C-alpha positions as CSV (number, residue, x, y, z in Angstrom):
1,M,171.1,106.3,144.9
2,A,173.3,109.4,145.6
3,R,177.1,109.0,145.3
4,R,178.8,108.7,148.7
5,L,181.3,111.5,149.3
6,K,184.9,110.3,149.4
7,I,187.1,111.6,152.1
8,L,190.8,110.9,152.6
9,L,191.7,111.3,156.3
10,T,195.2,111.4,157.7
11,G,195.9,110.9,161.4
12,S,192.9,108.7,161.8
13,N,194.3,106.9,164.8
14,G,195.0,110.2,166.6
15,Y,192.8,112.2,169.0
16,L,191.2,114.4,166.3
17,G,191.3,111.8,163.5
18,S,189.5,109.2,165.5
19,Y,186.9,111.7,166.6
20,L,186.3,112.7,162.9
21,T,186.1,109.1,161.9
22,A,183.3,108.5,164.4
23,F,181.6,111.8,163.7
24,L,181.5,111.5,159.9
25,K,180.8,107.8,159.8
26,T,177.4,108.0,158.0
27,S,176.0,106.6,154.8
28,K,176.8,110.0,153.2
29,F,180.5,109.8,153.7
30,E,183.0,107.1,152.6
31,I,186.2,107.6,154.7
32,T,189.6,106.2,153.6
33,K,192.2,106.2,156.3
34,F,195.7,107.3,155.3
35,S,197.8,105.3,157.7
36,R,201.4,105.8,158.9
37,A,202.6,103.2,156.3
38,D,200.7,105.2,153.6
39,I,202.4,108.4,154.8
40,N,205.9,106.8,154.7
41,L,205.3,105.5,151.2
42,L,204.2,109.0,150.0
43,L,207.2,110.7,151.5
44,N,209.5,108.3,149.6
45,L,207.9,109.1,146.3
46,S,209.7,111.9,144.5
47,S,207.3,113.4,142.0
48,Y,203.6,114.1,141.6
49,K,203.3,111.6,138.8
50,N,204.7,108.9,141.1
51,Y,202.1,109.7,143.7
52,L,199.3,108.7,141.3
53,K,201.1,105.7,139.7
54,K,202.7,104.1,142.7
55,H,200.4,105.0,145.7
56,S,197.3,102.9,145.5
57,K,195.2,105.1,147.8
58,L,196.0,108.2,145.7
59,Q,194.6,106.6,142.6
60,T,191.1,107.1,144.0
61,K,189.3,110.5,143.2
62,Y,188.5,112.1,146.6
63,D,186.1,115.0,147.2
64,V,188.0,116.1,150.4
65,I,191.3,115.6,152.1
66,I,191.3,116.2,155.8
67,H,194.9,116.4,157.0
68,T,195.1,116.1,160.8
69,A,198.4,114.0,161.0
70,A,201.2,115.9,162.7
71,L,204.3,115.3,164.8
72,P,203.4,116.3,168.4
73,Y,205.1,119.2,170.1
74,K,207.5,117.2,172.3
75,E,208.6,115.0,169.4
76,C,209.2,118.0,167.2
77,N,211.7,119.3,169.8
78,E,213.4,115.9,169.9
79,D,213.7,115.7,166.1
80,P,213.4,119.0,164.2
81,D,214.2,117.4,160.8
82,K,211.4,114.9,161.3
83,A,209.1,117.7,162.3
84,N,209.7,119.5,159.0
85,I,209.1,116.3,157.0
86,I,205.8,115.3,158.8
87,N,204.3,118.7,159.5
88,N,205.5,120.6,156.4
89,L,206.7,118.3,153.5
90,L,203.8,115.8,154.0
91,T,201.3,118.7,153.8
92,E,202.9,119.9,150.6
93,K,202.7,116.5,149.0
94,L,199.1,115.8,150.0
95,S,198.0,119.2,148.8
96,N,199.6,118.5,145.4
97,Y,197.1,115.7,144.9
98,C,194.4,118.4,144.9
99,L,196.0,120.3,142.0
100,N,194.0,118.6,139.2
101,N,191.3,116.8,141.2
102,N,188.9,119.5,142.4
103,C,189.5,118.2,145.8
104,L,189.1,120.4,148.9
105,F,192.1,120.4,151.3
106,I,191.4,121.0,155.0
107,F,194.5,121.5,157.0
108,F,194.7,121.3,160.8
109,S,197.2,123.9,161.9
110,S,197.6,125.5,165.3
111,V,197.4,128.9,167.1
112,Q,201.0,128.2,168.0
113,V,202.0,129.8,164.7
114,Y,201.5,133.2,166.4
115,G,204.2,132.4,169.0
116,S,204.3,131.3,172.6
117,I,204.1,134.5,174.6
118,L,201.4,136.6,173.0
119,D,200.6,140.3,173.6
120,G,197.3,141.9,172.3
121,E,194.7,140.7,169.9
122,Y,195.6,138.3,167.0
123,H,193.7,138.0,163.8
124,E,194.4,135.8,160.8
125,D,196.3,138.5,159.0
126,N,198.7,139.1,161.9
127,E,202.4,138.5,161.3
128,L,203.4,135.0,162.4
129,K,206.2,134.7,164.9
130,P,206.4,131.0,165.7
131,D,209.2,130.3,168.3
132,T,208.9,126.5,168.7
133,V,209.9,123.7,166.3
134,Y,206.2,122.7,166.1
135,G,205.0,126.2,165.4
136,I,207.6,126.8,162.8
137,S,206.8,123.6,160.9
138,K,203.1,124.4,160.9
139,A,203.8,128.0,159.7
140,K,205.9,126.6,156.8
141,A,203.1,124.2,155.8
142,E,200.6,127.1,155.9
143,Q,202.7,129.3,153.6
144,N,202.8,126.6,150.9
145,L,199.0,126.2,151.0
146,I,198.4,130.0,151.0
147,N,200.6,130.3,147.9
148,K,198.5,127.6,146.2
149,F,195.3,129.3,147.3
150,S,196.4,132.7,146.1
151,K,197.2,131.3,142.6
152,Q,193.8,129.4,142.6
153,L,195.6,126.1,142.2
154,I,193.6,124.4,144.9
155,K,190.7,125.1,147.2
156,G,190.9,124.6,150.9
157,S,190.9,125.9,154.4
158,I,193.6,126.3,157.1
159,L,192.2,125.9,160.6
160,R,194.4,127.4,163.3
161,I,193.1,125.3,166.2
162,G,193.2,126.4,169.9
163,N,193.3,124.2,173.0
164,I,190.6,121.5,172.5
165,V,188.3,120.3,175.3
166,G,186.6,117.0,174.6
167,L,186.2,113.4,175.7
168,P,188.8,111.2,173.9
169,T,187.5,108.2,172.0
170,S,189.5,105.7,173.9
171,P,191.3,105.3,177.3
172,S,194.6,105.1,175.6
173,S,194.1,108.2,173.4
174,K,196.8,110.9,173.5
175,G,193.9,113.3,173.8
176,W,194.1,112.7,177.5
177,D,197.6,114.3,177.5
178,L,196.2,117.6,176.2
179,F,196.3,120.2,178.9
180,A,192.5,120.9,178.9
181,N,191.5,117.2,179.2
182,Y,194.4,116.3,181.5
183,I,193.3,118.9,184.1
184,I,189.8,117.4,184.1
185,K,191.1,113.9,184.6
186,E,193.4,115.0,187.4
187,A,190.6,116.8,189.1
188,F,188.5,113.6,189.1
189,L,191.3,111.3,190.1
190,N,193.1,113.4,192.7
191,K,190.3,115.9,193.8
192,K,192.9,118.5,193.2
193,I,194.2,120.7,190.3
194,I,197.9,121.7,190.2
195,I,198.9,124.3,187.6
196,N,202.1,126.2,186.9
197,N,201.8,129.9,186.2
198,P,198.1,130.7,186.9
199,H,198.3,133.8,184.7
200,L,199.3,132.0,181.5
201,K,196.5,132.4,179.0
202,R,195.1,129.8,176.6
203,N,192.4,129.9,173.9
204,F,190.1,127.0,174.3
205,L,187.3,125.4,172.2
206,P,184.9,122.5,172.6
207,I,185.5,119.6,170.2
208,D,181.9,119.5,169.0
209,L,182.4,123.0,167.6
210,L,185.3,121.8,165.5
211,M,183.4,118.7,164.3
212,N,180.4,120.6,163.2
213,L,182.5,123.2,161.5
214,I,184.2,120.4,159.4
215,K,180.9,119.0,158.4
216,K,179.7,122.5,157.3
217,I,182.8,123.1,155.3
218,I,182.4,119.8,153.5
219,N,178.8,120.3,152.8
220,D,179.3,123.8,151.5
221,H,182.0,122.6,149.1
222,I,180.1,119.6,147.8
223,E,176.8,121.3,147.5
224,K,178.5,124.2,145.8
225,K,176.5,126.7,147.9
226,Y,177.2,130.4,147.2
227,I,179.0,130.7,150.5
228,E,182.7,131.5,150.4
229,I,184.6,129.1,152.6
230,P,187.4,131.1,154.4
231,E,190.8,129.9,153.4
232,L,192.1,130.7,156.9
233,M,190.3,130.7,160.3
234,N,191.2,130.9,163.9
235,I,189.2,128.2,165.7
236,T,188.7,129.4,169.2
237,L,185.8,130.6,171.4
238,D,186.9,134.3,170.9
239,N,187.9,134.6,174.5
240,S,191.0,133.7,176.4
241,R,191.2,132.2,179.9
242,T,194.1,132.0,182.3
243,L,195.0,128.6,183.5
244,L,193.5,129.6,186.8
245,E,190.2,130.7,185.2
246,Y,190.0,127.4,183.3
247,S,190.7,125.5,186.5
248,K,188.0,127.3,188.3
249,L,185.5,126.4,185.5
250,V,186.5,122.7,185.9
251,S,186.1,123.0,189.6
252,K,182.7,124.6,189.2
253,K,181.5,121.8,186.9
254,Y,182.9,119.1,189.2
255,F,180.8,120.6,192.1
256,E,177.7,120.6,189.9
257,V,178.1,117.0,188.9
258,F,179.3,115.5,192.3
259,N,178.4,118.2,194.8
260,K,182.0,118.1,196.1
261,K,184.7,120.7,196.0
262,I,188.2,120.3,194.7
263,E,191.4,122.2,195.5
264,I,193.3,124.4,193.1
265,T,197.0,124.9,193.8
266,Y,199.9,126.4,191.8
267,H,203.6,126.8,192.2
268,K,204.2,130.2,193.7
269,N,207.7,130.3,192.2
270,N,206.3,130.1,188.7
271,I,203.9,133.1,189.1
272,S,204.5,135.9,186.7
273,K,202.3,138.5,185.2
274,L,201.7,138.2,181.4
275,P,200.3,140.7,178.9
276,F,196.7,140.5,177.8
277,S,196.2,138.3,174.7
278,L,193.3,137.1,172.7
279,I,193.1,135.1,169.4
280,K,190.1,136.5,167.6
281,N,187.7,134.3,165.7
282,S,185.7,136.8,163.6
283,K,186.1,134.8,160.4
284,L,184.8,131.7,162.1
285,R,181.8,133.6,163.6
286,N,180.9,135.2,160.2
287,Y,181.1,131.8,158.4
288,F,179.7,129.5,161.1
289,L,177.0,131.6,162.7
290,S,176.1,129.0,165.3
291,S,179.7,129.0,166.7
292,E,178.6,131.5,169.3
293,N,176.2,128.8,170.8
294,Y,179.1,126.5,171.9
295,S,180.7,126.5,175.3
296,L,183.2,124.5,177.3
297,D,180.7,123.4,180.0
298,Q,179.2,120.3,178.3
299,P,182.5,118.7,177.2
300,I,183.9,119.1,180.7
301,V,180.8,117.5,182.2
302,D,180.9,114.7,179.6
303,I,184.4,113.8,180.7
304,F,183.5,113.8,184.4
305,K,180.6,111.5,183.7
306,F,182.7,109.2,181.6
307,L,185.4,108.9,184.3
308,N,182.7,108.2,186.9
309,S,181.1,105.4,184.8
């Protein structure tokens, strides 16, 4: 019988973590959840040797660590010190586990490391200009990992994730608070979409693209295929949409499902022209060839059907 692959997953109760747990829950994978209590214990241990001796869950040899846990944007603003501890220091400590364990480290970062107001095209090698506490803490964590990658101390991949569209795994999930999902829910409940600046651009991606990408990365690492896993990837659909364009797509899908129209409104006082921006995903497309087959249509429809059930 083949050995089950051991995965350590942080943030397992969050939106992405719970999705990953369900998606990877097969006979092939054995998932260990790294809880908030586990995180607090790790942060209180001062050295790498202490990690292994005093943290029971780090005494197991894992094939992959998937690090999704992070302090959310709003909470980062409320407590910058905690943001640095959770989003940066925790990442450093978890990645240290991989130093002598041939364990792949997958880090969920964010396109917010490029900054809030973007101008032009952004590739992975662009200079980072984070201007929020959340973005700064993610950029610091990235730099530590990139240093380890460059010295060939560990293997891993940093995923700069855009705005995810996908049905949350539970009614209480914080995934409903994400802009892309929130707009869909509001359209269903109120038959209306209200946005601020309609010209503000976002880079979206469907959650099934992210899930299947993670599965491919794990399989390529474990099966030792002669395929180089990119150490840094922008995870988007390679197009940007304004809030108005995204709202119109949601409205279109609503009409297709329910044969009814919804209203789109925005605050005229908040309207301002913004420069063109696009976060390119060429590394993703070159590595995950089927990424071009994904769209936002199905996850939007799935959410509408769930809300109507």
